[in-house]
MOPAC internal coordinates of N, CA, C and O (Angstrom, degrees):
PM7 1SCF
backbone

  N    0.0000 0     0.00 0     0.00 0    0    0    0
  C    1.4648 1     0.00 0     0.00 0    1    0    0
  C    1.4189 1   106.68 1     0.00 0    2    1    0
  O    1.2310 1   122.06 1   -49.21 1    3    2    1
  N    1.3766 1   113.67 1   130.79 1    3    2    1
  C    1.5400 1   118.18 1  -179.54 1    5    3    2
  C    1.4774 1   111.33 1   -77.19 1    6    5    3
  O    1.2310 1   118.70 1   -36.12 1    7    6    5
  N    1.3499 1   120.08 1   143.88 1    7    6    5
  C    1.4251 1   122.12 1   168.59 1    9    7    6
  C    1.4941 1   116.08 1   -55.86 1   10    9    7
  O    1.2310 1   119.14 1   -41.32 1   11   10    9
  N    1.3501 1   119.25 1   138.68 1   11   10    9
  C    1.4875 1   120.60 1   173.28 1   13   11   10
  C    1.4787 1   113.95 1   -79.67 1   14   13   11
  O    1.2310 1   121.88 1   -36.41 1   15   14   13
  N    1.2719 1   114.00 1   143.59 1   15   14   13
  C    1.5236 1   115.88 1   172.33 1   17   15   14
  C    1.4633 1   113.96 1   -74.69 1   18   17   15
  O    1.2310 1   118.15 1   -52.76 1   19   18   17
  N    1.3118 1   121.14 1   127.24 1   19   18   17
  C    1.3880 1   122.92 1  -174.17 1   21   19   18
  C    1.5459 1   112.55 1   -71.71 1   22   21   19
  O    1.2310 1   121.03 1   132.53 1   23   22   21
  N    1.3536 1   115.64 1   -47.47 1   23   22   21
  C    1.4566 1   117.91 1  -175.39 1   25   23   22
  C    1.5514 1   113.54 1  -115.74 1   26   25   23
  O    1.2310 1   120.74 1   -79.11 1   27   26   25
  N    1.2780 1   116.19 1   100.89 1   27   26   25
  C    1.4554 1   119.26 1  -174.77 1   29   27   26
  C    1.5369 1   111.07 1   -90.71 1   30   29   27
  O    1.2310 1   120.21 1   179.71 1   31   30   29
  N    1.3683 1   117.20 1    -0.29 1   31   30   29
  C    1.4905 1   120.67 1   179.39 1   33   31   30
  C    1.3973 1   111.90 1   -91.44 1   34   33   31
  O    1.2310 1   118.71 1  -166.27 1   35   34   33
  N    1.4698 1   120.07 1    13.73 1   35   34   33
  C    1.4629 1   118.25 1  -178.09 1   37   35   34
  C    1.5777 1   107.14 1   -76.31 1   38   37   35
  O    1.2310 1   122.34 1   -52.48 1   39   38   37
  N    1.3057 1   113.13 1   127.52 1   39   38   37
  C    1.4686 1   119.31 1   179.68 1   41   39   38
  C    1.5738 1   116.65 1   -61.12 1   42   41   39
  O    1.2310 1   120.82 1   -44.16 1   43   42   41
  N    1.2891 1   116.04 1   135.84 1   43   42   41
  C    1.4774 1   116.64 1   179.90 1   45   43   42
  C    1.5313 1   112.00 1   -65.91 1   46   45   43
  O    1.2310 1   122.36 1   -31.40 1   47   46   45
  N    1.3228 1   113.08 1   148.60 1   47   46   45
  C    1.4377 1   115.67 1   177.59 1   49   47   46
  C    1.5829 1   108.50 1   -91.31 1   50   49   47
  O    1.2310 1   119.50 1   -50.88 1   51   50   49
  N    1.3196 1   118.55 1   129.12 1   51   50   49
  C    1.4182 1   119.22 1  -179.74 1   53   51   50
  C    1.5385 1   108.37 1   -85.35 1   54   53   51
  O    1.2310 1   123.51 1   -31.86 1   55   54   53
  N    1.3337 1   110.88 1   148.14 1   55   54   53
  C    1.4864 1   118.43 1   177.81 1   57   55   54
  C    1.5041 1   109.81 1  -121.95 1   58   57   55
  O    1.2310 1   121.82 1   -47.53 1   59   58   57
  N    1.2590 1   114.13 1   132.47 1   59   58   57
  C    1.5061 1   119.57 1   179.97 1   61   59   58
  C    1.5139 1   105.91 1   -95.24 1   62   61   59
  O    1.2310 1   121.54 1   -15.33 1   63   62   61
  N    1.4196 1   114.65 1   164.67 1   63   62   61
  C    1.4393 1   123.82 1   174.50 1   65   63   62
  C    1.5361 1   109.31 1   -54.96 1   66   65   63
  O    1.2310 1   123.80 1   136.08 1   67   66   65
  N    1.3436 1   110.32 1   -43.92 1   67   66   65
  C    1.5337 1   112.77 1  -174.90 1   69   67   66
  C    1.5426 1   112.45 1   -69.00 1   70   69   67
  O    1.2310 1   122.10 1   162.87 1   71   70   69
  N    1.3273 1   113.59 1   -17.13 1   71   70   69
  C    1.5370 1   116.01 1   177.39 1   73   71   70
  C    1.4968 1   109.45 1   -74.70 1   74   73   71
  O    1.2310 1   121.19 1   150.34 1   75   74   73
  N    1.3229 1   115.33 1   -29.66 1   75   74   73
  C    1.5586 1   115.36 1  -174.95 1   77   75   74
  C    1.5444 1   112.95 1  -109.01 1   78   77   75
  O    1.2310 1   120.84 1   172.55 1   79   78   77
  N    1.4074 1   115.99 1    -7.45 1   79   78   77
  C    1.4734 1   118.34 1  -179.82 1   81   79   78
  C    1.4422 1   111.48 1   -71.55 1   82   81   79
  O    1.2310 1   120.36 1   -24.63 1   83   82   81
  N    1.3882 1   116.91 1   155.37 1   83   82   81
  C    1.4812 1   122.97 1   178.29 1   85   83   82
  C    1.5037 1   100.74 1  -117.46 1   86   85   83
  O    1.2310 1   122.80 1   -50.96 1   87   86   85
  N    1.4054 1   112.23 1   129.04 1   87   86   85
  C    1.4001 1   119.09 1   178.86 1   89   87   86
  C    1.5663 1   107.60 1  -115.39 1   90   89   87
  O    1.2310 1   122.47 1   -34.54 1   91   90   89
  N    1.3184 1   112.86 1   145.46 1   91   90   89
  C    1.3990 1   122.83 1   173.95 1   93   91   90
  C    1.5229 1   112.69 1  -120.95 1   94   93   91
  O    1.2310 1   123.20 1   -37.46 1   95   94   93
  N    1.3909 1   111.46 1   142.54 1   95   94   93
  C    1.4617 1   114.57 1   174.46 1   97   95   94
  C    1.5838 1   110.26 1   -67.60 1   98   97   95
  O    1.2310 1   120.08 1   -13.07 1   99   98   97
  N    1.2611 1   117.45 1   166.93 1   99   98   97
  C    1.5586 1   120.86 1   177.30 1  101   99   98
  C    1.5993 1   106.75 1   -64.67 1  102  101   99
  O    1.2310 1   121.74 1   143.42 1  103  102  101
  N    1.4017 1   114.27 1   -36.58 1  103  102  101
  C    1.4319 1   115.26 1   176.82 1  105  103  102
  C    1.5307 1   114.12 1   -62.88 1  106  105  103
  O    1.2310 1   121.36 1   136.81 1  107  106  105
  N    1.3068 1   115.01 1   -43.19 1  107  106  105
  C    1.4924 1   119.90 1   179.43 1  109  107  106
  C    1.4935 1   110.13 1   -68.68 1  110  109  107
  O    1.2310 1   117.54 1   141.26 1  111  110  109
  N    1.2721 1   122.29 1   -38.74 1  111  110  109
  C    1.4837 1   125.61 1   178.37 1  113  111  110
  C    1.5953 1   110.37 1   -64.49 1  114  113  111
  O    1.2310 1   121.53 1   143.45 1  115  114  113
  N    1.2768 1   114.68 1   -36.55 1  115  114  113
  C    1.4703 1   120.15 1  -177.58 1  117  115  114
  C    1.5964 1   107.30 1   -67.27 1  118  117  115
  O    1.2310 1   120.52 1   146.19 1  119  118  117
  N    1.4187 1   116.62 1   -33.81 1  119  118  117
  C    1.4812 1   119.25 1  -176.31 1  121  119  118
  C    1.5182 1   109.60 1   -80.35 1  122  121  119
  O    1.2310 1   118.29 1   167.85 1  123  122  121
  N    1.3011 1   120.87 1   -12.15 1  123  122  121
  C    1.4430 1   123.75 1  -174.90 1  125  123  122
  C    1.6580 1   109.63 1   -78.55 1  126  125  123
  O    1.2310 1   122.77 1   -40.88 1  127  126  125
  N    1.3483 1   112.29 1   139.12 1  127  126  125
  C    1.4560 1   113.56 1   173.29 1  129  127  126
  C    1.6169 1   111.99 1   -84.62 1  130  129  127
  O    1.2310 1   123.28 1    -4.90 1  131  130  129
  N    1.3428 1   111.31 1   175.10 1  131  130  129
  C    1.4773 1   110.37 1  -174.39 1  133  131  130
  C    1.5342 1   113.57 1   -66.29 1  134  133  131
  O    1.2310 1   117.14 1   154.35 1  135  134  133
  N    1.3001 1   123.05 1   -25.65 1  135  134  133
  C    1.4079 1   123.66 1   178.80 1  137  135  134
  C    1.5521 1   111.63 1   -70.21 1  138  137  135
  O    1.2310 1   121.10 1   143.37 1  139  138  137
  N    1.4115 1   115.50 1   -36.63 1  139  138  137
  C    1.3971 1   123.73 1   177.55 1  141  139  138
  C    1.5641 1   109.62 1   -67.89 1  142  141  139
  O    1.2310 1   120.32 1   138.58 1  143  142  141
  N    1.3021 1   117.00 1   -41.42 1  143  142  141
  C    1.4617 1   122.77 1   179.29 1  145  143  142
  C    1.5101 1   108.17 1   -68.22 1  146  145  143
  O    1.2310 1   118.99 1   139.10 1  147  146  145
  N    1.3333 1   119.53 1   -40.90 1  147  146  145
  C    1.4288 1   123.31 1   178.33 1  149  147  146
  C    1.5415 1   110.38 1   -59.16 1  150  149  147
  O    1.2310 1   121.88 1   129.21 1  151  150  149
  N    1.2342 1   114.00 1   -50.79 1  151  150  149
  C    1.5030 1   122.08 1   176.45 1  153  151  150
  C    1.4833 1   112.96 1   -56.87 1  154  153  151
  O    1.2310 1   119.72 1   138.25 1  155  154  153
  N    1.3079 1   118.14 1   -41.75 1  155  154  153
  C    1.5094 1   120.73 1   177.39 1  157  155  154
  C    1.4764 1   109.45 1   -63.19 1  158  157  155
  O    1.2310 1   121.72 1   135.11 1  159  158  157
  N    1.4070 1   114.31 1   -44.89 1  159  158  157
  C    1.5274 1   113.28 1  -174.42 1  161  159  158
  C    1.5656 1   108.09 1   -67.53 1  162  161  159
  O    1.2310 1   119.59 1   145.63 1  163  162  161
  N    1.3753 1   118.38 1   -34.37 1  163  162  161
  C    1.4668 1   121.60 1  -176.66 1  165  163  162
  C    1.5333 1   104.35 1   -68.45 1  166  165  163
  O    1.2310 1   118.35 1   132.96 1  167  166  165
  N    1.2909 1   120.75 1   -47.04 1  167  166  165
  C    1.5149 1   121.19 1  -174.12 1  169  167  166
  C    1.6313 1   111.03 1   -66.73 1  170  169  167
  O    1.2310 1   122.67 1   136.48 1  171  170  169
  N    1.3233 1   112.49 1   -43.52 1  171  170  169
  C    1.5008 1   114.74 1   177.51 1  173  171  170
  C    1.5301 1   113.78 1   -63.99 1  174  173  171
  O    1.2310 1   119.85 1   140.85 1  175  174  173
  N    1.3601 1   117.89 1   -39.15 1  175  174  173
  C    1.5139 1   117.33 1   179.62 1  177  175  174
  C    1.5103 1   108.70 1   -73.05 1  178  177  175
  O    1.2310 1   119.67 1   146.14 1  179  178  177
  N    1.2654 1   118.24 1   -33.86 1  179  178  177
  C    1.5276 1   120.03 1   177.49 1  181  179  178
  C    1.5595 1   108.37 1   -67.18 1  182  181  179
  O    1.2310 1   121.77 1   133.71 1  183  182  181
  N    1.2412 1   114.22 1   -46.29 1  183  182  181
  C    1.5829 1   116.26 1   176.61 1  185  183  182
  C    1.4689 1   112.66 1   -56.41 1  186  185  183
  O    1.2310 1   119.93 1   130.48 1  187  186  185
  N    1.2857 1   117.74 1   -49.52 1  187  186  185
  C    1.5386 1   121.93 1   173.90 1  189  187  186
  C    1.5393 1   112.36 1   -54.08 1  190  189  187
  O    1.2310 1   120.48 1   128.99 1  191  190  189
  N    1.3169 1   116.69 1   -51.01 1  191  190  189
  C    1.4145 1   118.15 1   178.47 1  193  191  190
  C    1.5091 1   114.96 1   -64.05 1  194  193  191
  O    1.2310 1   117.88 1   145.21 1  195  194  193
  N    1.2867 1   121.63 1   -34.79 1  195  194  193
  C    1.3557 1   125.31 1   173.42 1  197  195  194
  C    1.4835 1   115.82 1   -61.50 1  198  197  195
  O    1.2310 1   120.80 1   136.42 1  199  198  197
  N    1.3429 1   116.07 1   -43.58 1  199  198  197
  C    1.5370 1   120.28 1   172.62 1  201  199  198
  C    1.5145 1   108.55 1   -60.06 1  202  201  199
  O    1.2310 1   119.80 1   133.06 1  203  202  201
  N    1.2984 1   117.99 1   -46.94 1  203  202  201
  C    1.5018 1   119.45 1   179.08 1  205  203  202
  C    1.5722 1   113.86 1   -57.85 1  206  205  203
  O    1.2310 1   123.34 1   140.13 1  207  206  205
  N    1.3674 1   111.21 1   -39.87 1  207  206  205
  C    1.5614 1   114.37 1   178.45 1  209  207  206
  C    1.4153 1   111.50 1   -68.18 1  210  209  207
  O    1.2310 1   117.14 1   161.86 1  211  210  209
  N    1.4212 1   123.04 1   -18.14 1  211  210  209
  C    1.4584 1   124.59 1   178.22 1  213  211  210
  C    1.5776 1   111.42 1   -86.82 1  214  213  211
  O    1.2310 1   122.98 1  -177.80 1  215  214  213
  N    1.3758 1   111.88 1     2.20 1  215  214  213
  C    1.4495 1   113.41 1   179.91 1  217  215  214
  C    1.5459 1   115.69 1    97.39 1  218  217  215
  O    1.2310 1   121.16 1  -178.24 1  219  218  217
  N    1.2883 1   115.38 1     1.76 1  219  218  217
  C    1.3851 1   115.73 1   178.92 1  221  219  218
  C    1.5155 1   114.31 1   -69.60 1  222  221  219
  O    1.2310 1   118.57 1   -49.66 1  223  222  221
  N    1.2931 1   120.33 1   130.34 1  223  222  221
  C    1.4178 1   123.94 1   179.78 1  225  223  222
  C    1.5165 1   108.35 1  -106.66 1  226  225  223
  O    1.2310 1   119.45 1   -58.02 1  227  226  225
  N    1.2858 1   118.65 1   121.98 1  227  226  225
  C    1.4397 1   120.62 1  -176.12 1  229  227  226
  C    1.5413 1   111.63 1  -155.17 1  230  229  227
  O    1.2310 1   119.36 1   -25.44 1  231  230  229
  N    1.2532 1   118.83 1   154.56 1  231  230  229
  C    1.5034 1   121.13 1   168.83 1  233  231  230
  C    1.4886 1   107.90 1   -71.06 1  234  233  231
  O    1.2310 1   122.60 1   -40.55 1  235  234  233
  N    1.3838 1   112.62 1   139.45 1  235  234  233
  C    1.4509 1   118.72 1  -175.84 1  237  235  234
  C    1.6753 1   106.94 1   -65.50 1  238  237  235
  O    1.2310 1   121.84 1   -56.85 1  239  238  237
  N    1.2403 1   114.08 1   123.15 1  239  238  237
  C    1.4955 1   120.69 1   175.93 1  241  239  238
  C    1.5591 1   111.14 1   -57.18 1  242  241  239
  O    1.2310 1   121.85 1   -35.97 1  243  242  241
  N    1.2617 1   114.07 1   144.03 1  243  242  241
  C    1.4467 1   120.55 1   174.03 1  245  243  242
  C    1.4830 1   116.93 1   -52.91 1  246  245  243
  O    1.2310 1   121.10 1   144.06 1  247  246  245
  N    1.3736 1   115.49 1   -35.94 1  247  246  245
  C    1.4509 1   119.11 1   177.05 1  249  247  246
  C    1.4747 1   114.75 1   -66.29 1  250  249  247
  O    1.2310 1   121.47 1   147.62 1  251  250  249
  N    1.3496 1   114.79 1   -32.38 1  251  250  249
  C    1.5517 1   120.37 1   176.60 1  253  251  250
  C    1.4717 1   108.54 1   -68.03 1  254  253  251
  O    1.2310 1   120.99 1   131.94 1  255  254  253
  N    1.3338 1   115.72 1   -48.06 1  255  254  253
  C    1.4814 1   121.73 1  -179.92 1  257  255  254
  C    1.5752 1   110.42 1   -53.66 1  258  257  255
  O    1.2310 1   120.45 1   135.16 1  259  258  257
  N    1.1948 1   116.74 1   -44.84 1  259  258  257
  C    1.5301 1   123.74 1  -179.31 1  261  259  258
  C    1.5362 1   111.14 1   -68.08 1  262  261  259
  O    1.2310 1   122.37 1   134.74 1  263  262  261
  N    1.3922 1   113.06 1   -45.26 1  263  262  261
  C    1.5108 1   120.43 1  -178.26 1  265  263  262
  C    1.5995 1   107.78 1   -66.21 1  266  265  263
  O    1.2310 1   120.79 1   147.44 1  267  266  265
  N    1.3561 1   116.10 1   -32.56 1  267  266  265
  C    1.5552 1   114.82 1  -179.68 1  269  267  266
  C    1.4508 1   109.43 1   -74.47 1  270  269  267
  O    1.2310 1   120.76 1   162.35 1  271  270  269
  N    1.4097 1   116.15 1   -17.65 1  271  270  269
  C    1.4908 1   118.47 1   177.53 1  273  271  270
  C    1.5122 1   111.23 1   -95.25 1  274  273  271
  O    1.2310 1   121.81 1  -171.43 1  275  274  273
  N    1.3508 1   114.14 1     8.57 1  275  274  273
  C    1.5189 1   123.59 1  -179.50 1  277  275  274
  C    1.5488 1   108.72 1    54.48 1  278  277  275
  O    1.2310 1   120.44 1  -141.45 1  279  278  277
  N    1.2766 1   116.76 1    38.55 1  279  278  277
  C    1.4201 1   122.38 1   170.14 1  281  279  278
  C    1.5599 1   111.95 1  -105.52 1  282  281  279
  O    1.2310 1   120.32 1   -10.88 1  283  282  281
  N    1.3042 1   116.99 1   169.12 1  283  282  281
  C    1.4451 1   121.79 1   176.59 1  285  283  282
  C    1.5490 1   109.10 1   -65.78 1  286  285  283
  O    1.2310 1   118.84 1   -29.39 1  287  286  285
  N    1.2955 1   119.81 1   150.61 1  287  286  285
  C    1.4708 1   123.63 1   179.83 1  289  287  286
  C    1.5126 1   113.52 1   -56.09 1  290  289  287
  O    1.2310 1   122.17 1   159.87 1  291  290  289
  N    1.3146 1   113.45 1   -20.13 1  291  290  289
  C    1.5001 1   119.82 1  -177.61 1  293  291  290
  C    1.4970 1   106.12 1  -151.56 1  294  293  291
  O    1.2310 1   120.76 1    -7.92 1  295  294  293
  N    1.2751 1   116.16 1   172.08 1  295  294  293
  C    1.5948 1   116.47 1   173.02 1  297  295  294
  C    1.4977 1   106.01 1   -94.15 1  298  297  295
  O    1.2310 1   123.10 1   -53.62 1  299  298  297
  N    1.2884 1   111.67 1   126.38 1  299  298  297
  C    1.4727 1   123.90 1  -178.15 1  301  299  298
  C    1.5417 1   104.16 1   -76.49 1  302  301  299
  O    1.2310 1   119.65 1   -55.29 1  303  302  301
  N    1.2648 1   118.28 1   124.71 1  303  302  301
  C    1.4290 1   122.51 1   176.57 1  305  303  302
  C    1.5770 1   110.48 1  -112.64 1  306  305  303
  O    1.2310 1   120.13 1   -31.73 1  307  306  305
  N    1.2616 1   117.36 1   148.27 1  307  306  305
  C    1.4694 1   116.05 1   178.37 1  309  307  306
  C    1.4793 1   110.42 1   -77.76 1  310  309  307
  O    1.2310 1   123.06 1   -34.98 1  311  310  309
  N    1.3132 1   111.74 1   145.02 1  311  310  309
  C    1.5011 1   118.07 1  -177.17 1  313  311  310
  C    1.5022 1   106.55 1   -77.11 1  314  313  311
  O    1.2310 1   122.14 1   -15.53 1  315  314  313
  N    1.3024 1   113.51 1   164.47 1  315  314  313
  C    1.5744 1   119.91 1   179.89 1  317  315  314
  C    1.5342 1   105.27 1   -61.40 1  318  317  315
  O    1.2310 1   120.02 1   140.79 1  319  318  317
  N    1.3508 1   117.56 1   -39.21 1  319  318  317
  C    1.4488 1   118.02 1  -177.67 1  321  319  318
  C    1.5005 1   110.16 1   -63.51 1  322  321  319
  O    1.2310 1   118.90 1   136.23 1  323  322  321
  N    1.3886 1   119.70 1   -43.77 1  323  322  321
  C    1.4597 1   119.01 1   177.95 1  325  323  322
  C    1.5376 1   115.45 1   -60.08 1  326  325  323
  O    1.2310 1   120.22 1   139.94 1  327  326  325
  N    1.4172 1   117.19 1   -40.06 1  327  326  325
  C    1.3441 1   119.21 1  -179.95 1  329  327  326
  C    1.5123 1   109.13 1   -68.03 1  330  329  327
  O    1.2310 1   119.70 1   143.42 1  331  330  329
  N    1.3827 1   118.18 1   -36.58 1  331  330  329
  C    1.4591 1   120.27 1  -179.32 1  333  331  330
  C    1.5574 1   109.54 1   -62.40 1  334  333  331
  O    1.2310 1   122.01 1   138.37 1  335  334  333
  N    1.3714 1   113.75 1   -41.63 1  335  334  333
  C    1.4757 1   117.86 1  -175.48 1  337  335  334
  C    1.5662 1   108.78 1   -70.37 1  338  337  335
  O    1.2310 1   118.66 1   149.72 1  339  338  337
  N    1.2621 1   120.16 1   -30.28 1  339  338  337
  C    1.4600 1   122.49 1  -177.93 1  341  339  338
  C    1.5706 1   107.37 1   -78.17 1  342  341  339
  O    1.2310 1   119.34 1   150.10 1  343  342  341
  N    1.3619 1   118.86 1   -29.90 1  343  342  341
  C    1.3822 1   126.45 1   175.04 1  345  343  342
  C    1.4913 1   110.85 1   -65.34 1  346  345  343
  O    1.2310 1   121.97 1   136.42 1  347  346  345
  N    1.3871 1   113.84 1   -43.58 1  347  346  345
  C    1.5065 1   121.47 1  -177.42 1  349  347  346
  C    1.4591 1   114.14 1   -72.42 1  350  349  347
  O    1.2310 1   117.44 1   154.69 1  351  350  349
  N    1.4060 1   122.48 1   -25.31 1  351  350  349
  C    1.4026 1   121.99 1  -175.63 1  353  351  350
  C    1.5357 1   106.39 1   -79.68 1  354  353  351
  O    1.2310 1   121.30 1   -37.14 1  355  354  353
  N    1.3777 1   115.11 1   142.86 1  355  354  353
  C    1.4524 1   123.71 1   179.36 1  357  355  354
  C    1.5173 1   113.22 1   -68.04 1  358  357  355
  O    1.2310 1   120.10 1   180.00 1  359  358  357

């Protein structure tokens, strides 16, 4: 026999997309291969859709908009060091 829950009036804890989303720095994103990036895209889109299916009403996060367009979660910009090295090479 399973134990009974004593207090069933405990309020549910709400979870936001930001609570369950995984963020990578631009440096981390650049070191990922295509398979890892595809897995990240798949998991993030599935997580967002799961929250919607639970009845969460939210504005679509920018990261989801970008992932749906199959682009990087942000625009990768060259660092000052990279620009300097390109300038120095003949």
